[in-house]
TORKE-928149 format. One record per residue: residue number from 1; residue in three letters; x negated, z, y negated of N, C-alpha, C in turn. Coordinates in steps of 0.1 Angstrom, whole numbers, plus 5000, padded with zeros to 4 digits. Layout:
<recs>
REC,NUM,ala,X,Z,Y,X,Z,Y,X,Z,Y
...
</recs>
This chain:
<recs>
REC,1,met,8808,8057,7449,8811,8037,7460,8822,8037,7453
REC,2,asn,8820,8027,7447,8834,8020,7440,8841,8014,7461
REC,3,arg,8852,8004,7453,8865,8003,7462,8860,7990,7472
REC,4,arg,8849,7981,7461,8846,7969,7463,8831,7970,7477
REC,5,ser,8818,7982,7474,8807,7984,7479,8819,7992,7493
REC,6,gln,8828,7998,7491,8836,8004,7506,8839,7995,7515
REC,7,lys,8848,7982,7506,8853,7970,7517,8844,7965,7521
REC,8,gln,8829,7955,7511,8824,7957,7519,8807,7964,7533
REC,9,leu,8812,7973,7530,8803,7987,7539,8812,7980,7551
REC,10,thr,8824,7987,7556,8836,7984,7565,8832,7967,7568
REC,11,asp,8831,7954,7563,8832,7945,7573,8817,7950,7576
REC,12,ile,8804,7950,7570,8791,7949,7581,8794,7955,7592
REC,13,gln,8802,7971,7590,8802,7980,7606,8808,7970,7614
REC,14,leu,8820,7960,7608,8823,7956,7617,8819,7942,7630
REC,15,gln,8813,7947,7620,8806,7923,7628,8798,7931,7637
REC,16,arg,8799,7923,7642,8783,7928,7663,8780,7917,7655
REC,17,val,8764,7921,7657,8755,7917,7650,8746,7909,7665
REC,18,pro,8745,7901,7674,8743,7894,7680,8730,7898,7681
REC,19,gly,8726,7896,7694,8706,7904,7697,8708,7916,7707
REC,20,ala,8693,7919,7717,8692,7932,7725,8687,7940,7713
REC,21,ile,8687,7959,7717,8685,7966,7710,8671,7965,7720
REC,22,val,8660,7961,7714,8646,7965,7717,8639,7980,7713
REC,23,pro,8636,7983,7730,8630,7998,7732,8620,8004,7722
REC,24,asp,8615,7997,7709,8604,7998,7702,8605,7992,7687
REC,25,ala,8618,7990,7687,8624,7991,7676,8627,8002,7667
REC,26,ile,8633,8004,7658,8638,8013,7651,8648,8003,7643
REC,27,tyr,8656,8011,7643,8672,8004,7633,8680,8015,7618
REC,28,arg,8683,8007,7613,8690,8023,7611,8707,8015,7611
REC,29,leu,8713,8037,7605,8724,8040,7608,8733,8025,7612
REC,30,asp,8734,8017,7599,8743,8007,7595,8746,7992,7610
REC,31,glu,8725,7991,7605,8721,7979,7625,8731,7987,7638
REC,32,val,8724,7996,7644,8728,8005,7653,8748,8003,7654
REC,33,lys,8747,8009,7643,8767,8010,7644,8776,7991,7646
REC,34,ala,8768,7980,7640,8773,7967,7647,8766,7962,7653
REC,35,arg,8755,7970,7655,8751,7960,7674,8758,7966,7683
REC,36,met,8761,7976,7679,8773,7983,7693,8783,7985,7690
REC,37,gly,8793,7980,7675,8803,7977,7674,8814,7996,7673
REC,38,trp,8808,8002,7670,8808,8019,7667,8810,8016,7656
REC,39,arg,8823,8023,7652,8827,8025,7633,8818,8043,7633
REC,40,asp,8819,8052,7618,8813,8058,7624,8822,8078,7630
REC,41,ala,8828,8078,7633,8834,8087,7642,8830,8085,7652
REC,42,ala,8829,8070,7659,8817,8077,7674,8803,8071,7675
REC,43,phe,8796,8065,7662,8787,8075,7664,8779,8090,7656
REC,44,arg,8788,8094,7649,8790,8108,7651,8787,8116,7664
REC,45,ala,8797,8112,7676,8804,8117,7691,8789,8112,7692
REC,46,ala,8781,8096,7700,8775,8097,7696,8763,8108,7700
REC,47,val,8759,8114,7683,8747,8121,7682,8757,8136,7686
REC,48,arg,8769,8146,7693,8771,8147,7693,8770,8157,7711
REC,49,ala,8771,8140,7717,8768,8137,7733,8756,8131,7730
REC,50,gly,8741,8139,7719,8731,8132,7730,8726,8122,7722
REC,51,leu,8728,8111,7717,8726,8103,7704,8707,8108,7696
REC,52,lys,8698,8105,7699,8688,8106,7692,8688,8101,7678
REC,53,ala,8693,8108,7668,8690,8102,7654,8682,8109,7643
REC,54,his,8670,8104,7639,8665,8110,7627,8667,8106,7616
REC,55,arg,8662,8118,7606,8666,8118,7592,8653,8110,7580
REC,56,ser,8655,8103,7575,8646,8097,7564,8648,8095,7546
REC,57,gly,8651,8111,7541,8653,8108,7528,8673,8111,7534
REC,58,lys,8678,8099,7525,8699,8098,7530,8697,8090,7531
REC,59,arg,8689,8087,7544,8688,8080,7557,8683,8077,7575
REC,60,leu,8692,8073,7580,8698,8079,7597,8688,8068,7601
REC,61,tyr,8682,8068,7614,8672,8056,7619,8676,8065,7633
REC,62,val,8678,8049,7642,8677,8055,7662,8670,8048,7664
REC,63,leu,8656,8055,7678,8649,8045,7686,8654,8034,7689
REC,64,gly,8653,8029,7696,8657,8010,7699,8658,8022,7714
REC,65,ser,8647,8030,7722,8647,8033,7736,8654,8050,7736
REC,66,asp,8660,8053,7726,8671,8064,7723,8682,8062,7726
REC,67,leu,8685,8047,7716,8691,8040,7725,8695,8035,7736
REC,68,ile,8690,8030,7739,8686,8026,7751,8688,8035,7765
REC,69,asp,8680,8046,7763,8689,8063,7770,8701,8066,7772
REC,70,phe,8706,8065,7761,8715,8073,7757,8725,8061,7767
REC,71,val,8727,8047,7762,8742,8044,7766,8734,8041,7782
REC,72,thr,8723,8045,7792,8722,8048,7804,8724,8058,7810
REC,73,lys,8722,8066,7806,8725,8075,7810,8742,8081,7805
REC,74,arg,8746,8069,7798,8764,8079,7799,8771,8071,7808
REC,75,glu,8767,8060,7811,8766,8050,7824,8765,8060,7839
REC,76,val,8752,8068,7838,8759,8073,7848,8765,8088,7855
REC,77,asp,8764,8094,7839,8776,8102,7839,8788,8102,7843
REC,78,arg,8796,8092,7840,8807,8090,7843,8805,8091,7860
</recs>
């Protein structure tokens, strides 16, 4: 990956994507990070803390229902 591609990817990751997380939707890794305002380390920490991520080939996906469950469970645990 060249420097320009890395910059574009970083810009995409930092943008907040408006809209709600829909329980019956499936989101690519970059969409989840953008919607949640997460960077790579935050996503990895979420997976270690119990967020379910599904791999298909080289891509990671997260179900909207799993993301909602993860966030609401984290609120209760604190």
